[in-house]
Residue, then its C-alpha position, 0 to 999 in steps of 0.5 A: m500500500a503506497p502511502p501519501v507523499s511526505t516530507a521525506q520524498v520532496q525537497a525544494d528546488p535549489s534554484h529558488g532562494p529562501s526569499r522566494y518562499g514567503p509569497a508561496l507560504s502566504l498563499l499556501a496559508t490560505l489553503f489551511f484557512m479554507w479547509g479549516f473553515i469548511t470543515v468546521i461549517n459542519n459543526t453548525l450544519l449538523p444541528h441544522l440537518r438534525s432538525v431538517f431530517e429529524l435525525n437521532y444522534t447516531q444519524t447526525t454523527l454518521i454525517e461526520s463519520v462519512w467526512f473522515i472516512a474520506y481521509f482513509v479512502a482518498s489519501i492514496p489517490a491524492a498521492k498518485v495525483i501529485e506524482k502525475v501532475g505535481y504539487k501545484l496542479a494537485i492543489v488546483v484539483g483539490l480546490l475544484i473537487m471541493a468546489g464541486g462538492a459545495g455545488g452538490m450541497m446546493l443540489a442536496a438542499s434543493i431536493p432536499s436529500y439526506g443521502v445526497t448530503l452525505a455524498m456531497l460532504f464526502v466529495i468535499a472531504c476528498g478535496i480537503t484530503q488532496l490539499q492536506v497531502a499536498a500542502n503539509p509536506y510542501v510547507a515542511v520543506v520550503g525553507k530551512p529544515e530546522t524551522a520546519s516544525s515552526r512553519l507547520n505550527l504557524v499555518q496550523a494556527l491559521n487553520s484554527a483562525g478558519t475554524m474560529l470564524a466558520p461557526m459565526f458564518g454558519a450561525y448567521l447564514i445557516l442557523g440564523r436564517s432557519k426556523g429550527g436555528t432560531a426557535a427554542t429547543g424542542t420546537v416541532l417544525t412543520q414539513a413546510e418549515r423543514m423544507a424552507d430550512a433545508h433551502s437556507v444551506i444554498l446561499p452559504y455553499a454557493l459563496v463557498a464554491g465561488v471562493l474555492v473556484v477563485l482560489a483555484l484560478v489564483f493557484i493556476r496563475f501563481p508561480l509556485p516554486a517547483m518541487s523535485s523528488a528526493n534521492n535519499r531513500l534506501a534501496a529496496e533490498e536495503r530497506k528490508s532490514h528496517s521495520l516501522w514496527k520497531h519504532r515505538n513512537l510511531v506504533f503508538g503514535v498512529p492510534a494516538i492521532f486516531i483516538y485524538l480525532i475522535a475527541e476533537i470531532g466529538v466535542a465540536n460536532l455535539f457542542v451546539n446540542f450540548v449547550t442548548q440542553p435544559n440543564i446547561a444553557p436552555e436560554l440559548t437558541p442553536e444560532e446563539a450556541g453556534r456563536y459560542l463555538s467560535f470561542l472553542w476554536g479561538g482557544m485552539m488558535v491561541g493554544r497553537f501560537a502559544g504552544s509553538a513558542i513554549m516548545q522552543k524551550v520545553d520538550a514537546g512530550k512534556v508540553l503534550a502531557a500537560f495539555s492532555a492532562g488539562a483536557f482530561v480534567v475539563m472533560l470530567i467537569t463537563t460531564f459531571t457539572s451543569g450550567p455555565l461551568a459545564m459549558w465553559s469547561l467544554i469550550s476550554v478543551g479547545l485550548f488543550h486540544s490545540i497542540m495535539f495533532p501537530t505535536i503527536f505527528t512530529l513525535g510520531i515521525k521522530g527518528l524514522g530517518p529514511l522511513t519517514e515517508e511510510g510513517s508519515g503516510l500512516l499518521i495522515m491516514a489515521i485522521a480517519g479516526g474522526a469517523l468513529v465519532v459515530v460511537q459517541g453519537w450512539l453513546a449519547d442516544h443510549y446513555g445521555l449526551q452529557n455522559s457521552f463525553l466520558l469517551t472524550a475523557a478516555c481519549e485524553l488519557y491515551v494521549l497522556f500515555y503517549a506523551l509520557w511513554g509511547s512517544r519515546p523513540t526506539d531504534v532511532l535512524p539518521d534523519p534524511t537530508i532535505d535541501g532548502 
């Protein structure tokens, strides 16, 4: 199984000096912003679809499961696209796939159809996967190798800026323009009202599709620095003497990313439904609760900027341990308290989740040397763990929404275990050299 292209496979073309990379990185940052923005629109879209189609929690979280299954399905084809057409055109392909999916969401809203909605969200997620596979290694290798982690954390922070603004966009243009989004919790909608609510999705996705097409045109015309294949991989016969499974930090890192995604996506997807419960903040409509979701993603953005600075002086494993312990504590508070305390503790988990993905990823490939390619591919595919958010939906249906966050708390404990022990490298190999 060929993994996605990773940082061990590509290097900057030496003909381009570092001064040429600034504009390219600025443009690439828009990709991180856009896929964060579009991903988090789902958090306001899900309670909207729950109302329109009268879904239970299992059916609601299945929507997000379909989204993350795309990471597993599309990552290998995305790498093949890069091999055939290069990074620049692969990015354009990803943007156009996303635009096509956004257009399909307009069709799904017009019918309206739960099945077509699932299919179109899957298409959008495939486009985002294409961007992830292309943009992450590009950002990592454009510039000095020793600052690669800093660059990746910086653009991830801009990704969080997109996730912070998306709930306000969704709350205003989706929930704010629908009967289900502005009515009191528990209001029963008529068939005509549900049909009108479904149509409220058309405008926001038309805007999204238009922006994506414009961005694709910009990338087509932009002189993105060329990337070339690296020649530092081991020969096939020599590689047989090395095994990824001898690297403890990778073996435990893959499930760490998988499990972390269950926690992050579960919190975000069920946030609006949780906050509007009678024992939390019954005075809030779904539209108003959607605005509070911006604080959760804002905390993630702040945490990434702060975490990047802290990790320049403090070991990344120790920082990850502190953040995961904090996340575990606030999830227990969320589960066993009520009112504003429970709401704000759930919001605060965004701050503690902030550094988890980039830090686990970095620790997971540490010491893999020429095996970094395969290790990176496994870690990228582990993003599919977000698909198992449906498990939390099932728990919410059978044991209560608030109790379902005990699953999130358990996920934080695994990340803590990884930070304290699982992330320690074994069988360390020399790092591959990357020219910049």
